[in-house]
N, C-alpha and C positions, 0 to 999 in steps of 0.2 A: 697789823691788823690792814691796811691797806695789802700786804706785800699776801697773806695768804689769801685776801677774796682775789684777786687779780690769778695766782697761781690754781684757783680753784676754777677760774672759767677757761685760764688759757690752756690751762693742761688736756682740758677734754675736747678742747676745739683744737688743739693740735694735732691730738691723737687721730681726730675724724677727720683732720683734712690729707694727714698724711697716710693714713687707708684709703680714702678715694683715690688718692695721687697715686698710689702703689698699685690700686686696681686699677686705674685706667692705663697706666705705663704695664701693665699686664696683657693687657687688650692687644697693644703694641707690639710688643715683642714675643709674648706666648700664642700666638693666631695659630700658628701650626698646631700644637698641643691642644689649642679650642676645635681647629676642626678634624683634628683626629681621634675627640671624644665624640664630637657631633656625628663623626662617622660608624664609630661602636654604635651609639645610639637608636640609629636609622637603621643598621643591621639588624639589631632587636627587635625592633619596631615590624620592619619586612617579614623576621619568622613570626610574631605574635599575629601579626594580621592576617598573614598565610593561613596558619591556624584555625583562627576565626573564619577565615570566607570556607576552610573546608569543611568546618562541620558547621556553616552556614548551609552550604551546598548538601552536606546530609541532611539538614531541617527539612531543603526544601524537597528534597528527594521522597521524603517523608508524610510529605504535606501537614507542615507545620509550620505555626504563622512564628515570622521571625517578631522580634521585640526593634521597636524604632530605634532605641538606644543604639541597637549594633548595628545600624544603617549609619546613622551619625558618626560611630566611633568609626569606621571604616570609611568614609566620607574625610571623616579628619585626620587617619591616617595617609590616607594618598594625598591630600594637598601637604602635610609636611613632605613626604617620600618625597615628591614633584619639585618643590620649594628647593630641597637640599640639592638636588642633581641639577636645577637650574644655578642656583646662587653660590654654590661650591664647588662648579665641575673644576676639573683642573686646568683645564683652559683659563675660565675667569678670575682663578687665584693668583695663578702664574701675573696673569694681566694687571690684576692690581694690586699686587703685593710688591713692585718694582716698577720700575718709571724711567727714561732716556732709554731705553730699548735693555732692560734691567742691570743697568751700570751701577743705578742707584735705588735704595729701599723707599718705597711709597710710603712714609709712616701713616699718614692720614688713613691710606684703604688697608693697611695691616692694621690698623685700630677699627675699622670698621668692619674690618671682617673679622677680627677675633671677638669686636661686640655682639656681632649677629652671628656668630658660630655659637656665643654663651648663651644669649636669648635663645635660640631654637633649640639647642638641646635643653634647656629649661624645660620647653612645650616638648619635647618630645617623650620625655622624664613624667611630665605629669599625663600623658596615655600612655606610658607602658605600665605606669603604677596604678590609671582606674582599675576598677574593676564595672566588669560590665555585665557581672553577675548571668541571671538567665539568658541563654541565646534565642530559644525558640519554645512557643508554647502548644500543646497540642490543639485542632480544631474543635470547636463543640459538637458539633455534628460530623465530624471523621469519623468514620467507620473503619478507619486505618487501624488495627492490634500492634504495629509499631509505635503509634504514638504515646513519645515521651519525650521528659523534660532533659533538654540539653543542656546542664550547667560548664562555668566556665571554674568549676575547682580544681586545681591542680589533680591531676589522676595518673595512674601508670599505664600507657597502653601496653598490650595484650593482643597478638593476634588470636583468636580463639582457633583451638584445634580441630577437625572438622565433625568430631562428635561432639563437641563442647558449641557446635552451632547450633545445631538442632535446642541445646536445653535455653543456651541464650534466648535463641527465637522466642521459644515458650515463656522466657521471664520476661522478655517485652513485649508480649502481649496479653501478660497478666498485668503485667504494671500498668499498661496503657488501660485496660477495663478499669480498675483499681479508680487510678485517678478519674478517668470518667464518671463512675460511679459517686466517686465523692463530691466532685463536683455540681451533679445532678442533684445529689443530697443539701447541697450549699442554696443551689438556687430554690430549693421546694421549702427550703428553712424559711427562706425570705420572705 
């Protein structure tokens, strides 16, 4: 009876201890792969940030109101990219990973690099998976016929042919007018 009680307590504690130990050792010995994963995630973040900035620029040119979440997301993405560039530059990593002029590995530095890279990778992943939703809204008093909603839903990018451009321009004009009339109708109903 006592033996089973001891094993029921000792086995989970031992498993938890070994799991934490391997995780900590993984930071130290796999710091290069953690930094590589971070580099890939930051590259994806740069691409997403560039795309959102282009959509924001288009919305500004169309005199639309940019959603506040977009500004917050762009600031956070910029901070993460800048932090990665300063913290994990090649010179910094090389200096922190070795000691005694590169003759010996700096285990504490490698552990710190691996753990920080893993934490930053999770933070960048959260930014990548965050759905921004609608980038901009048309202005209520705007008479610009191209005022439309810009959505962050994935779409295929197609460059319109010259004859399609006029059709698309008319479509955007009608869409803007319809959206404006719906908003006016909703305000009158209140």
